C-alpha positions, 0 to 999 in steps of 0.5 A: 522594483518593489512589485518584482520583489513582492512577486518573487516572495509570493512565488517562493514563500510556499516552498518554505512555509509548506509542511514537508510530505512525510515519506517512508524511511530508506532504512526501513526500505533497505531492511525490507529488501535485505531481510524480507521483514519489516514489521511496524515499518514506515513505508508510506509513499515508497516505490516498491514497484516490481519488487519481489516481496515473496513471504515478506513480513509486513505486519502492521506496516504503514504502506499508505500511498506506496507503489507496489505496481507489478510487485510479487507479494506471494505469501506475504503477511500484511495483516493489520497493515495500512495500505490506504491509497496504495497502488497494487495494480498488476500485483501478484498476490497469492496466499497473502494475509491481509487480515485486518488491513486497511485497503481503502482506496487501493488500486488493485486493477489488473492484479492477480489475487488468489487464495488470500485472507481479507478477514476484517479488512477495510475495503472501501473504494477499491479499484478492481478493474480487470483484476483476477480474484479467486478464493478471496473475499473481495468483491463489489458491495460491503466494506468488511470481508468476513470469510474465514479467519486465519490464525 
C-alpha cells in the first residue's frame, strides 16, 4: 500500500512543483487584434497563425516563441521586438521593419520577405529553407545585418 502512495506522489509532484510556463497576455492579444497596436506587449508563446497584422505596431514587443505561421505582417513595425524562437514559416512580410529585432532561431521557412529592414537585427540560427527573400539583408553567414538604416 505504501508503495502505491509513493508512486502516485512521485507522478503527481512535478505538476505542482514545476514553474508555470509564462505565456503572453490575452489582454495584449485582444488589444493587438482590435487596434493593430501593441508596443512593449507580452505576446510570448501566443498563437497568431494566419493573423492579419498589416501595419501592426509591435515595437519592443516580446514575441518569444510566438506562432505567426502564415500570418500577414505586411508593413508591420517590429523594431527592437524579441522574436527569439518564433515561427514565421509561410509568413508574408513585405516592408516590415525588423530594425534591431532579435530574430535568433526564428523559423522563416517558406516565408516571403520583400523590401524589409533588418538593420542591426540579430539573426543567428535562422531557418530560411525555401524562403523567398528579396531586397532584404537576410542570408547565410554573419549575425547582424548592416544594410540601410531606416528612421
